[in-house]
Structure formats: C-alpha cells, structure tokens
Residue frames as qw, qx, qy, qz and C-alpha x, y, z in Angstrom:
[[0.785, -0.344, 0.250, 0.450, -89.74, 98.94, 180.17],
 [0.264, 0.905, -0.255, -0.215, -87.22, 101.28, 178.59],
 [0.848, -0.073, 0.355, 0.387, -84.64, 99.54, 176.41],
 [0.277, 0.944, -0.129, -0.128, -81.94, 101.61, 174.77],
 [0.857, 0.294, -0.117, 0.406, -78.60, 101.17, 173.04],
 [0.105, 0.765, -0.288, 0.567, -77.26, 104.18, 174.94],
 [0.501, 0.011, -0.712, 0.492, -75.61, 103.91, 178.35],
 [0.038, 0.204, 0.511, -0.834, -78.12, 106.19, 180.03],
 [0.073, 0.668, 0.720, 0.171, -81.77, 107.21, 179.87],
 [0.140, 0.350, 0.055, 0.925, -82.18, 110.88, 179.03],
 [0.404, -0.519, -0.048, -0.752, -83.85, 112.80, 181.82],
 [0.880, -0.429, -0.114, -0.171, -83.54, 109.92, 184.31],
 [0.070, -0.696, 0.680, -0.220, -80.84, 108.91, 186.75],
 [0.777, 0.022, -0.629, -0.016, -79.68, 105.32, 187.14],
 [0.556, -0.674, 0.274, -0.402, -80.08, 104.46, 190.81],
 [0.649, -0.374, 0.661, -0.048, -78.78, 100.89, 190.71],
 [0.485, 0.429, -0.681, -0.342, -77.13, 98.51, 188.26],
 [0.836, -0.194, 0.351, -0.375, -78.66, 95.05, 188.73],
 [0.585, -0.232, 0.737, 0.245, -76.66, 93.01, 186.21],
 [0.187, 0.297, -0.652, -0.672, -76.42, 91.88, 182.63],
 [0.690, 0.268, 0.549, -0.387, -79.52, 90.37, 181.05],
 [0.053, -0.226, 0.795, 0.561, -79.77, 88.31, 177.87],
 [0.755, 0.349, 0.285, -0.477, -82.36, 87.18, 175.39],
 [0.102, -0.340, 0.841, 0.409, -81.65, 84.30, 173.03],
 [0.786, 0.354, 0.282, -0.422, -83.72, 82.78, 170.26],
 [0.154, -0.273, 0.835, 0.452, -82.72, 80.03, 167.84],
 [0.663, 0.435, 0.266, -0.549, -85.20, 79.66, 165.02],
 [0.506, 0.017, 0.775, 0.379, -85.29, 77.06, 162.26],
 [0.378, 0.451, -0.257, -0.767, -86.02, 78.15, 158.71],
 [0.764, 0.181, 0.598, -0.163, -88.27, 75.64, 156.97],
 [0.482, -0.014, 0.672, 0.562, -87.61, 74.22, 153.52],
 [0.307, 0.783, 0.521, 0.148, -90.48, 76.18, 151.89],
 [0.090, -0.966, 0.059, 0.237, -88.79, 79.45, 152.84],
 [0.499, -0.439, 0.567, 0.486, -85.48, 78.00, 151.63],
 [0.508, 0.392, 0.658, 0.395, -86.95, 77.27, 148.20],
 [0.151, 0.941, 0.298, 0.052, -88.40, 80.79, 147.92],
 [0.308, -0.852, 0.261, 0.332, -85.11, 82.31, 149.05],
 [0.607, -0.114, 0.612, 0.494, -83.21, 80.25, 146.47],
 [0.409, 0.670, 0.515, 0.345, -85.31, 81.73, 143.68],
 [0.057, -0.995, -0.074, 0.034, -84.83, 85.25, 145.03],
 [0.534, -0.596, 0.413, 0.436, -81.11, 84.64, 145.32],
 [0.560, 0.166, 0.627, 0.516, -81.01, 83.61, 141.67],
 [0.233, 0.702, 0.502, 0.448, -83.36, 86.27, 140.26],
 [0.161, 0.242, -0.203, 0.935, -82.76, 89.01, 142.80],
 [0.478, -0.574, -0.276, -0.605, -85.06, 90.65, 145.30],
 [0.264, -0.440, 0.598, -0.616, -85.85, 90.39, 148.96],
 [0.421, -0.123, -0.898, -0.020, -86.73, 87.21, 150.81],
 [0.479, -0.494, -0.010, -0.725, -89.93, 88.02, 152.68],
 [0.884, -0.300, -0.350, -0.079, -89.99, 84.64, 154.44],
 [0.680, 0.015, -0.383, 0.626, -86.50, 85.10, 155.89],
 [0.021, 0.404, -0.146, 0.903, -87.20, 88.73, 156.79],
 [0.659, -0.489, -0.167, -0.546, -90.36, 87.76, 158.67],
 [0.881, -0.227, -0.367, 0.195, -88.49, 85.01, 160.53],
 [0.485, 0.188, -0.302, 0.799, -85.71, 87.45, 161.46],
 [0.249, -0.485, 0.026, -0.838, -88.21, 90.07, 162.68],
 [0.808, -0.439, -0.252, -0.304, -90.02, 87.48, 164.81],
 [0.818, -0.095, -0.364, 0.435, -86.76, 86.14, 166.31],
 [0.259, 0.331, -0.231, 0.877, -85.56, 89.66, 167.11],
 [0.475, -0.510, -0.055, -0.715, -88.86, 90.56, 168.81],
 [0.886, -0.342, -0.307, -0.065, -88.81, 87.33, 170.84],
 [0.681, 0.087, -0.358, 0.633, -85.21, 87.91, 171.90],
 [0.003, -0.409, 0.173, -0.896, -85.96, 91.45, 173.09],
 [0.681, -0.472, -0.171, -0.534, -89.08, 90.24, 174.91],
 [0.874, -0.192, -0.390, 0.216, -87.08, 87.53, 176.68],
 [0.444, 0.195, -0.324, 0.812, -84.49, 90.08, 177.79],
 [0.293, -0.463, 0.017, -0.836, -87.23, 92.43, 179.01],
 [0.818, -0.402, -0.313, -0.267, -88.92, 89.62, 180.97],
 [0.772, -0.087, -0.403, 0.483, -85.64, 88.80, 182.71],
 [0.182, 0.298, -0.221, 0.911, -85.07, 92.47, 183.61],
 [0.535, -0.477, -0.138, -0.684, -88.62, 92.76, 184.98],
 [0.863, -0.298, -0.406, 0.030, -88.04, 89.65, 187.10],
 [0.585, 0.006, -0.354, 0.729, -85.07, 91.46, 188.64],
 [0.182, -0.804, -0.433, 0.363, -87.30, 94.45, 189.51],
 [0.362, -0.205, 0.245, 0.876, -85.72, 96.74, 186.93],
 [0.307, 0.750, 0.278, -0.516, -87.12, 99.74, 185.06],
 [0.484, 0.802, -0.242, -0.255, -84.80, 99.78, 182.06],
 [0.869, -0.060, 0.306, 0.384, -82.12, 97.99, 180.10],
 [0.141, 0.923, -0.230, -0.276, -79.26, 100.17, 178.85],
 [0.104, -0.599, 0.737, 0.295, -76.39, 99.43, 176.48],
 [0.845, 0.231, 0.435, -0.211, -78.50, 96.98, 174.45],
 [0.077, 0.519, -0.719, -0.455, -76.57, 95.07, 171.79],
 [0.887, 0.233, 0.257, -0.307, -77.92, 92.56, 169.27],
 [0.091, -0.484, 0.801, 0.340, -76.10, 89.84, 167.38],
 [0.862, 0.307, 0.036, -0.403, -77.10, 87.41, 164.63],
 [0.200, -0.427, 0.859, 0.202, -75.61, 84.05, 163.66],
 [0.809, 0.208, -0.330, -0.439, -76.48, 81.33, 161.18],
 [0.419, -0.395, 0.792, -0.201, -76.29, 77.82, 162.67],
 [0.874, 0.174, 0.374, -0.258, -76.76, 74.19, 161.71],
 [0.620, -0.121, 0.646, 0.430, -75.09, 71.79, 159.32],
 [0.377, 0.494, 0.590, 0.516, -77.05, 73.25, 156.40],
 [0.087, -0.001, -0.089, 0.992, -77.22, 76.82, 157.80],
 [0.276, -0.481, -0.691, -0.464, -80.93, 76.23, 158.36],
 [0.440, -0.718, -0.490, 0.224, -81.18, 78.03, 161.70],
 [0.185, 0.666, -0.101, 0.715, -80.77, 81.61, 162.80],
 [0.538, -0.480, -0.512, 0.466, -79.74, 82.67, 166.29],
 [0.012, 0.755, 0.040, 0.654, -80.58, 86.13, 167.56],
 [0.586, -0.410, -0.493, 0.496, -79.11, 87.23, 170.87],
 [0.000, 0.806, 0.002, 0.592, -79.39, 90.50, 172.71],
 [0.622, -0.334, -0.474, 0.526, -77.80, 91.71, 175.91],
 [0.012, -0.737, 0.008, -0.675, -77.80, 94.81, 178.05],
 [0.239, 0.043, -0.671, 0.701, -77.48, 96.05, 181.60],
 [0.369, -0.668, -0.610, -0.213, -80.62, 95.92, 183.72],
 [0.204, 0.150, -0.350, 0.902, -80.99, 99.04, 185.87],
 [0.165, -0.738, -0.622, 0.203, -83.34, 100.66, 188.35],
 [0.207, 0.512, 0.131, 0.823, -84.10, 104.31, 187.67],
 [0.068, -0.273, -0.507, 0.815, -84.89, 107.14, 190.10]]
C-alpha cells in the first residue's frame, strides 16, 4: 500500500477516488512514564517512554487507515495528514488521527 502526503503518486495515474479513510488511536500513558517524564521535564532531556508511546500510536493509526483502504479495494492513500491531541482530565491520554483519500491506481 502506498501512503503519501502528496496528492498524487509519481509515475502512476489515479484511476478512481474511493473516499476518505481514517485511522484513530487513543492511548493512555501510565503513571510510571509520567514519573519519568516529570524528572526529564525538571532536569531536561527527552522522554523515551512518551516517545515510544507516540511512535506506537502513530504506527497503529497508519495501519488502521491502511486496513480500511485495503478493505475498499484501494492501492494507495494520498493526501495523508496526521494530527495529535492530548486528552483526559489529567492529560493522561494521547490521540493520534490520520486521514487521507483512498484511491485505485492504473
């Protein structure tokens, strides 16, 4: 499956636009990662726990979008866009969403 942020696939022609597809993941951050992140926030540095959680959520969101495009019989998703939000009363969850247009290529 080709997924691209561009509106076309170089060297290929879009034969049919099948519709917009989405992938959404909401992931909770556990308190152990919160404690580690608090120390890094105070002392400086990167939060490996949060970064790993973000990478996993992004990969799952893209996979979900790809699965939905495949179910529609598509070859590619063009115009892919990703968005991130922090959710929950204590900002303990991250939401990653992606969207794009599922297409069939010639």
